[in-house]
C-alpha positions as CSV (number, residue, x, y, z in Angstrom):
1,M,-5.1,-42.5,-0.1
2,W,-8.3,-40.6,0.6
3,G,-7.9,-41.2,4.3
4,L,-4.4,-39.6,4.2
5,A,-5.7,-36.6,2.2
6,S,-8.6,-36.2,4.6
7,C,-6.2,-36.2,7.6
8,I,-4.0,-33.6,6.0
9,L,-7.0,-31.4,5.2
10,V,-8.3,-31.6,8.7
11,L,-4.8,-30.8,10.1
12,L,-4.5,-27.7,7.8
13,V,-8.0,-26.5,8.8
14,A,-7.0,-26.9,12.5
15,I,-3.8,-25.0,12.0
16,V,-5.6,-22.2,10.3
17,C,-8.3,-22.0,13.0
18,I,-5.7,-22.0,15.8
19,R,-3.8,-19.2,14.0
20,I,-6.9,-17.1,13.6
21,Y,-7.8,-17.6,17.2
22,Y,-4.3,-16.6,18.2
23,I,-4.4,-13.3,16.3
24,L,-7.9,-12.3,17.4
25,P,-7.7,-9.3,19.8
26,G,-9.9,-11.0,22.4
27,S,-7.8,-14.1,22.7
28,K,-5.8,-14.5,25.9
29,T,-2.5,-14.9,23.9
30,T,-2.8,-11.5,22.1
31,D,-4.8,-9.3,24.5
32,R,-1.8,-7.8,26.2
33,T,-1.2,-4.3,27.3
34,R,1.4,-2.7,25.1
35,A,4.1,-0.4,26.4
36,I,3.5,3.2,25.6
37,N,5.8,4.5,22.9
38,H,6.1,8.2,22.4
39,D,8.0,8.0,19.1
40,R,6.4,9.4,15.9
41,K,3.7,7.2,14.5
42,K,2.5,6.7,10.9
43,I,-1.3,6.8,11.0
44,A,-3.8,5.7,8.3
45,I,-7.2,7.4,8.5
46,F,-10.1,6.0,6.6
47,L,-12.6,8.7,5.3
48,G,-15.9,7.0,4.6
49,S,-17.5,10.0,2.9
50,G,-20.4,12.2,4.1
51,G,-21.0,12.2,7.8
52,H,-18.4,9.5,8.4
53,T,-15.7,11.9,7.0
54,S,-16.9,14.8,9.0
55,E,-16.7,12.8,12.2
56,M,-13.3,11.3,11.4
57,L,-11.8,14.7,10.6
58,A,-13.2,16.2,13.7
59,M,-11.4,13.5,15.8
60,T,-8.3,13.8,13.6
61,S,-8.1,17.6,14.3
62,T,-7.4,16.9,17.9
63,L,-4.3,14.9,17.2
64,D,-0.7,16.2,17.6
65,F,0.3,16.2,14.0
66,N,4.0,16.3,14.9
67,K,3.6,13.0,16.7
68,Y,1.3,11.3,14.2
69,S,3.2,11.7,11.0
70,P,3.1,10.9,8.2
71,R,-0.6,10.6,7.7
72,V,-2.3,8.5,5.1
73,Y,-5.9,9.5,4.2
74,I,-7.7,6.5,2.7
75,L,-10.5,7.5,0.3
76,S,-13.1,5.6,-1.7
77,E,-12.9,6.1,-5.4
78,G,-14.7,9.3,-6.6
79,D,-14.8,10.9,-3.1
80,T,-13.4,14.3,-4.0
81,L,-15.2,16.1,-1.2
82,S,-13.4,14.1,1.5
83,R,-10.1,14.8,-0.1
84,R,-10.8,18.6,-0.1
85,K,-11.9,18.5,3.5
86,A,-8.7,16.7,4.5
87,I,-6.5,19.2,2.6
88,T,-8.4,22.0,4.4
89,L,-7.7,20.4,7.8
90,E,-4.0,20.0,7.0
91,A,-3.7,23.6,5.9
92,T,-5.6,24.8,9.0
93,K,-3.4,22.8,11.4
94,A,-0.2,24.0,9.6
95,A,-1.3,27.7,9.8
96,K,-2.4,27.5,13.4
97,Y,0.3,25.3,15.0
98,G,3.2,25.4,12.6
99,S,3.0,21.6,12.5
100,V,4.7,19.2,10.2
101,S,1.7,19.7,7.9
102,K,3.8,22.4,6.2
103,N,5.9,19.6,4.9
104,T,4.1,18.3,1.7
105,N,5.4,14.8,2.6
106,A,3.6,14.9,5.9
107,Y,0.4,13.5,4.4
108,T,-0.7,11.5,1.4
109,F,-3.9,10.1,-0.1
110,L,-4.7,6.5,-0.9
111,V,-7.7,5.8,-3.2
112,I,-9.3,2.4,-3.2
113,P,-12.4,1.1,-5.0
114,R,-15.6,1.1,-3.1
115,A,-16.7,-2.3,-1.7
116,R,-20.3,-1.4,-2.5
117,K,-21.7,1.7,-4.1
118,V,-24.9,3.4,-3.0
119,H,-27.9,1.5,-4.3
120,Q,-25.7,-1.1,-6.0
121,S,-27.3,-4.4,-6.7
122,L,-26.4,-7.2,-4.3
123,L,-25.7,-9.4,-7.3
124,T,-22.7,-7.3,-8.3
125,T,-21.5,-6.5,-4.8
126,P,-19.3,-9.6,-4.5
127,Y,-17.3,-8.5,-7.5
128,T,-16.7,-4.9,-6.4
129,A,-16.0,-6.1,-2.8
130,L,-13.4,-8.6,-4.1
131,L,-11.8,-5.8,-6.3
132,S,-11.6,-3.5,-3.3
133,L,-10.1,-6.3,-1.2
134,M,-7.4,-7.0,-3.7
135,H,-6.4,-3.3,-3.8
136,C,-6.3,-3.3,0.0
137,F,-4.1,-6.4,0.0
138,Y,-1.7,-4.8,-2.4
139,H,-1.3,-1.5,-0.4
140,V,-1.3,-3.1,3.1
141,T,0.6,-6.4,2.4
142,I,2.5,-6.4,-0.9
143,A,3.7,-2.8,-1.4
144,P,5.3,-2.5,2.1
145,C,7.4,-5.6,1.3
146,F,8.9,-3.8,-1.7
147,H,9.2,-0.3,0.0
148,G,10.7,-1.6,3.2
149,S,8.4,0.3,5.4
150,P,5.1,-0.7,7.1
151,F,1.7,0.4,5.7
152,A,1.0,2.2,9.0
153,D,1.5,2.0,12.8
154,V,-2.2,2.8,13.5
155,L,-5.3,2.4,11.3
156,V,-8.4,4.3,12.4
157,L,-11.8,3.4,11.1
158,N,-15.4,4.5,11.6
159,G,-17.3,2.9,8.7
160,P,-18.9,2.4,6.3
161,G,-18.5,-1.0,4.6
162,T,-15.2,-0.5,2.7
163,C,-13.5,-0.3,6.1
164,L,-14.2,-4.0,6.5
165,V,-12.1,-5.0,3.6
166,L,-9.3,-2.8,5.0
167,C,-9.5,-4.7,8.2
168,L,-9.4,-8.0,6.4
169,A,-6.2,-6.9,4.6
170,V,-4.6,-6.1,8.0
171,Y,-5.6,-9.6,9.2
172,L,-3.8,-11.2,6.3
173,N,-0.6,-9.5,7.5
174,K,-1.3,-10.7,11.1
175,F,-1.9,-14.3,9.8
176,L,1.3,-14.3,7.9
177,G,3.3,-12.8,10.8
178,L,4.0,-9.5,8.9
179,S,4.1,-6.0,10.3
180,S,0.5,-4.8,10.8
181,P,-1.0,-1.6,12.2
182,R,-3.0,-1.4,15.4
183,T,-6.7,-1.1,14.4
184,I,-9.1,1.3,16.1
185,Y,-12.8,1.4,15.3
186,V,-14.9,4.4,16.5
187,E,-18.6,3.9,16.2
188,S,-20.5,6.9,14.7
189,F,-21.9,9.5,17.1
190,A,-25.3,8.9,15.4
191,R,-25.4,5.4,16.8
192,V,-27.1,5.7,20.2
193,Q,-29.1,2.5,20.7
194,T,-27.9,0.1,18.1
195,L,-24.6,-0.6,16.4
196,S,-24.1,-0.1,12.7
197,L,-23.5,-3.2,10.5
198,S,-19.8,-2.3,10.1
199,G,-19.6,-1.9,13.9
200,K,-21.1,-5.4,14.4
201,L,-18.8,-7.0,11.9
202,L,-15.6,-5.3,13.1
203,R,-16.2,-5.6,16.9
204,P,-14.4,-8.9,17.3
205,L,-11.6,-8.0,14.9
206,V,-10.2,-4.6,15.8
207,D,-7.7,-4.0,18.6
208,R,-9.7,-1.2,20.1
209,Y,-13.5,-0.8,19.8
210,I,-14.8,2.6,20.9
211,V,-18.4,3.8,21.2
212,Q,-19.7,7.3,22.1
213,W,-22.8,6.2,23.9
214,P,-22.8,3.8,26.9
215,E,-26.1,2.2,25.8
216,L,-24.2,0.4,23.0
217,L,-22.2,-1.6,25.5
218,R,-25.2,-2.9,27.5
219,D,-24.8,-6.4,26.0
220,G,-21.5,-6.8,28.0
221,K,-19.4,-7.6,24.9
222,R,-16.0,-6.0,24.3
223,G,-15.6,-2.3,23.8
224,E,-15.1,0.9,25.6
225,C,-17.1,4.1,25.9
226,R,-15.1,7.4,25.7
227,G,-18.1,9.7,25.6
228,W,-18.5,12.3,22.8
229,L,-15.4,12.4,20.6
230,I,-16.7,15.0,18.1
């Protein structure tokens, strides 16, 4: 009896491991060049507060808002400054280019709990991280099943830690074979010699990993340098 149960457990673990390997961006089975599609794309943009938000919005400002629409700005709970900055960007783009930003449905905000607050004790971090992860699972995996539309076509991240739980939620979709966005991580401009902790953790997971300084790729691992993006 125990022998049969052990065999079933080993088989399940093997299936899970094979599935995870299959969906990893670096695996031979999934690392394919996708055809360029010029249709309108729904884009989700994570604003990590402070300098992360400033860098992300600087990159976002260069996008064609008529192509990347609607836009979902993902904020951490209590980050009102990032919300105001995003609203200002949308208003500026609408006034300057007459983009779809004039349409109030062209962008929305999604607020999720922080995975870890500044100076938060490590003892309570697992609880807040799990709470954040559950919210991300709901918005990325569960809600789209009821609404009939995917969470996003593209998800852009640049840190800090809460972006990791977002990426994990995307991987649940991939594991289950559900519609999932392409994930792009852009390392902070301030990172010249060493990667951030978020960057190290997300490097093997995201579809595209971009740095702004070539020194960060001297280890020969996956990634691409696009120079200064801000």
